[in-house]
C-alpha positions as CSV (number, residue, x, y, z in Angstrom):
1,M,0.0,0.0,0.0
2,K,2.8,2.4,0.8
3,R,4.6,1.6,-2.4
4,S,1.5,2.1,-4.6
5,G,0.8,5.4,-2.9
6,Y,4.4,6.5,-3.6
7,I,4.1,5.6,-7.3
8,I,0.9,7.6,-7.6
9,L,2.5,10.6,-5.9
10,V,5.5,10.4,-8.3
11,A,3.2,10.2,-11.3
12,V,1.3,13.3,-10.1
13,I,4.5,15.2,-9.5
14,N,5.8,14.3,-13.0
15,L,2.5,15.4,-14.6
16,I,2.7,18.8,-12.8
17,M,6.3,19.2,-13.9
18,F,5.4,18.3,-17.5
19,S,2.5,20.8,-17.5
20,T,4.7,23.5,-16.0
21,H,7.4,22.8,-18.6
22,A,4.9,23.0,-21.4
23,D,3.5,26.3,-20.2
24,S,7.0,27.7,-19.8
25,S,7.8,26.6,-23.3
26,E,4.8,28.4,-24.7
27,I,5.7,31.6,-22.8
28,M,9.3,31.4,-24.0
29,K,8.0,30.9,-27.5
30,D,5.8,33.9,-27.3
31,D,8.6,36.0,-25.9
32,K,11.0,35.0,-28.7
33,Q,8.5,35.5,-31.5
34,G,8.6,38.9,-33.2
35,T,5.8,41.3,-32.9
36,I,4.5,44.5,-34.5
37,S,2.7,47.0,-32.3
38,V,0.3,49.5,-34.0
39,T,-2.4,52.0,-32.9
40,G,-5.4,52.5,-35.1
41,T,-7.5,55.6,-34.6
42,A,-10.7,57.0,-36.0
43,S,-12.7,60.1,-35.0
44,D,-15.6,62.2,-36.2
45,Y,-18.1,64.9,-35.0
46,Y,-21.6,64.0,-34.1
47,P,-24.7,66.1,-33.2
48,P,-25.4,66.3,-29.4
49,D,-28.8,65.5,-28.1
50,M,-28.4,66.4,-24.4
51,A,-27.4,69.6,-22.6
52,E,-26.0,69.7,-19.1
53,I,-26.2,73.1,-17.4
54,V,-24.8,73.9,-13.9
55,L,-25.9,77.1,-12.2
56,A,-24.9,78.5,-8.9
57,I,-26.8,80.5,-6.2
58,D,-24.4,82.4,-4.0
59,S,-25.7,84.0,-0.8
60,S,-23.8,85.9,1.9
61,A,-24.9,87.1,5.4
62,K,-23.4,87.9,8.8
63,T,-24.8,84.7,10.4
64,V,-25.1,81.1,9.3
65,S,-28.9,81.0,9.7
66,E,-29.4,84.2,7.7
67,A,-27.1,83.0,4.9
68,T,-28.8,79.6,4.6
69,Q,-32.2,81.1,4.8
70,R,-31.4,83.6,2.0
71,N,-29.9,80.8,-0.2
72,R,-32.9,78.5,0.4
73,S,-35.4,81.2,-0.6
74,V,-33.6,82.0,-3.8
75,S,-32.8,78.3,-4.6
76,E,-36.5,77.4,-4.3
77,R,-37.5,80.2,-6.7
78,V,-34.8,79.0,-9.2
79,V,-35.8,75.4,-9.0
80,E,-39.5,76.2,-9.4
81,K,-38.8,78.3,-12.5
82,L,-36.7,75.5,-14.0
83,K,-39.4,72.9,-13.3
84,M,-41.7,74.9,-15.5
85,L,-39.3,74.5,-18.5
86,I,-38.2,70.9,-18.3
87,R,-40.0,68.0,-20.0
88,D,-40.4,64.4,-18.8
89,D,-40.6,63.1,-22.4
90,K,-37.1,64.6,-23.0
91,D,-35.6,62.8,-19.9
92,D,-35.0,66.2,-18.3
93,L,-33.7,66.3,-14.8
94,I,-33.0,68.8,-12.1
95,K,-30.8,68.1,-9.1
96,T,-28.5,69.7,-6.5
97,S,-24.9,68.9,-7.6
98,S,-23.1,70.7,-4.8
99,Y,-23.8,72.6,-1.6
100,S,-21.3,74.4,0.6
101,L,-21.2,76.7,3.6
102,Q,-18.0,78.6,4.4
103,P,-16.9,81.5,6.6
104,E,-15.8,84.8,5.0
105,Y,-12.9,86.8,6.2
106,E,-11.6,90.3,5.6
107,Y,-8.1,91.5,6.4
108,E,-8.1,94.2,9.1
109,K,-5.2,96.5,8.6
110,R,-5.4,98.1,12.1
111,M,-5.5,94.7,13.8
112,K,-3.2,93.1,11.2
113,K,-5.2,89.9,10.9
114,N,-8.2,88.4,9.2
115,V,-11.5,89.1,10.8
116,L,-14.7,87.0,10.3
117,I,-17.3,89.2,8.5
118,G,-19.9,86.6,7.7
119,Y,-20.8,83.3,5.9
120,K,-21.3,82.3,2.3
121,V,-23.6,79.6,1.1
122,V,-23.2,78.2,-2.5
123,N,-25.9,75.9,-3.9
124,Q,-25.1,74.5,-7.4
125,V,-28.1,73.2,-9.4
126,S,-27.6,70.9,-12.3
127,V,-30.1,70.8,-15.2
128,K,-29.9,67.9,-17.7
129,T,-32.2,68.4,-20.7
130,G,-32.9,67.0,-24.2
131,Q,-34.1,70.5,-25.2
132,I,-30.6,71.5,-26.4
133,H,-31.9,74.6,-28.3
134,E,-33.6,75.9,-25.2
135,A,-30.3,76.1,-23.2
136,G,-30.2,79.9,-23.5
137,R,-33.8,80.2,-22.3
138,I,-33.2,77.9,-19.3
139,I,-30.1,79.9,-18.3
140,D,-31.9,83.2,-18.6
141,S,-34.9,82.0,-16.6
142,A,-32.7,80.7,-13.8
143,I,-30.8,84.1,-13.7
144,D,-34.1,86.0,-13.6
145,A,-35.2,83.8,-10.6
146,G,-32.0,84.6,-8.7
147,A,-29.1,82.4,-9.9
148,N,-26.0,84.5,-10.1
149,R,-23.5,82.2,-11.8
150,V,-23.3,79.8,-14.7
151,I,-20.7,77.2,-13.8
152,S,-20.7,75.3,-17.0
153,V,-22.7,74.4,-20.2
154,N,-21.9,71.1,-21.9
155,F,-23.5,69.3,-24.8
156,T,-23.4,65.5,-24.9
157,I,-24.7,62.4,-26.6
158,S,-27.0,60.4,-24.5
159,D,-26.1,57.1,-26.1
160,D,-22.9,56.9,-28.2
161,R,-22.7,53.1,-28.5
162,T,-23.6,53.1,-32.2
163,Y,-21.1,55.8,-33.0
164,C,-18.4,54.1,-31.0
165,R,-19.0,50.8,-32.6
166,E,-18.5,52.3,-36.0
167,L,-15.3,54.2,-34.9
168,L,-13.7,51.2,-33.3
169,E,-14.4,49.1,-36.4
170,K,-12.6,51.7,-38.5
171,A,-9.8,52.1,-36.0
172,T,-9.2,48.3,-35.9
173,K,-9.1,48.0,-39.7
174,R,-6.7,50.9,-39.9
175,G,-4.5,49.3,-37.3
176,K,-4.5,46.0,-39.2
177,L,-3.7,47.7,-42.5
178,E,-0.8,49.6,-40.9
179,A,0.6,46.4,-39.5
180,E,0.4,44.6,-42.8
181,I,2.2,47.5,-44.6
182,V,5.0,47.5,-42.0
183,A,5.2,43.7,-42.1
184,H,5.4,43.6,-45.9
185,S,8.2,46.3,-45.9
186,L,10.2,44.1,-43.4
187,G,9.7,41.0,-45.5
188,V,7.6,39.2,-42.8
189,Q,4.0,38.3,-42.5
190,I,1.3,38.6,-39.7
191,N,0.9,35.4,-37.8
192,G,-1.7,36.0,-35.1
193,I,-2.6,38.5,-32.4
194,K,-0.8,38.8,-29.1
195,N,-2.9,41.5,-27.4
196,V,-5.6,44.0,-28.2
197,S,-7.0,46.9,-26.2
198,A,-9.6,49.4,-27.4
199,S,-11.3,52.6,-26.1
200,C,-13.8,55.1,-27.3
201,G,-14.4,58.5,-25.7
202,H,-15.5,62.0,-26.4
203,T,-14.3,65.6,-25.9
204,Y,-16.6,68.5,-25.4
205,E,-16.5,71.6,-27.6
206,K,-17.2,74.7,-25.7
207,P,-20.6,76.1,-26.7
208,Y,-20.5,79.2,-28.8
209,Y,-22.3,82.3,-27.3
210,R,-23.5,84.6,-30.0
211,V,-24.1,87.8,-28.1
212,S,-23.7,91.4,-29.2
213,A,-25.3,94.7,-28.0
214,A,-27.5,94.8,-31.1
215,Q,-28.6,91.2,-30.9
216,E,-29.4,91.4,-27.2
217,K,-32.1,94.0,-28.0
218,M,-33.7,91.7,-30.6
219,M,-33.4,88.3,-29.0
220,S,-35.7,86.9,-26.3
221,A,-33.1,84.5,-24.9
222,T,-29.3,84.2,-24.8
223,P,-28.3,82.4,-28.0
224,I,-26.1,79.3,-27.4
225,E,-24.9,77.2,-30.3
226,P,-24.6,73.5,-29.3
227,G,-21.8,72.8,-31.8
228,A,-20.8,69.1,-32.1
229,V,-19.4,66.4,-29.9
230,H,-16.0,64.9,-31.0
231,L,-15.8,61.1,-30.6
232,S,-12.6,59.2,-31.0
233,G,-12.0,55.4,-31.1
234,T,-8.6,53.8,-30.5
235,A,-7.4,50.2,-31.1
236,N,-4.0,49.2,-29.7
237,I,-3.0,45.9,-31.3
238,I,0.2,43.7,-31.0
239,F,0.5,41.3,-33.9
240,F,2.8,38.2,-34.0
241,I,5.0,38.1,-37.1
242,M,6.9,35.3,-38.9
243,D,9.3,35.0,-41.9
244,Q,7.6,34.6,-45.2
């Protein structure tokens, strides 16, 4: 019984050693085999269908309670005004994106130090809307209600999967073509793929504000041009190569 157990144990150890040796051989083979690394890219501009507007309500007062009360009053007016403009069928949304309370100081020359003069409350309200051509009207309405800062205006694509699929397909084909050109010039040929990584993302173009003194008198809302969203697809590919 002891000897048979020993034989089985030796067989298992030999099997493990053989498997490890085989895996190591494959790794060494991959390491020794030549490769070509390429990056294929494709990009284009697409029309946005969503606008994201961030507005701020700043309120200052000598006490915390007074500052928060003032800010609450104005913020409620702003939100109520915005609710009148958004539409559920456009997936519009209003939310508080940031809220802060901080002390305010002023340097006193006679005392040669900063002196507490009050408190400042900042409430940032974010509006997401499919009414991209109403962005100017939304901003104007919020300002009329008491908002005193426009933090940002961005135009986006709600679902860019179709566009990204097209761009990644183009990027991959371009990468493969570049690898084949390089391989041909070196007198070798493509012999498989070692690694692939891909990504697709977008960059915002700052919205264009068309405002002049003459136009302001004629227009009912601040004109904001949505522009276009720039999408870019990238495919990083490492190909194995072999002699022809």
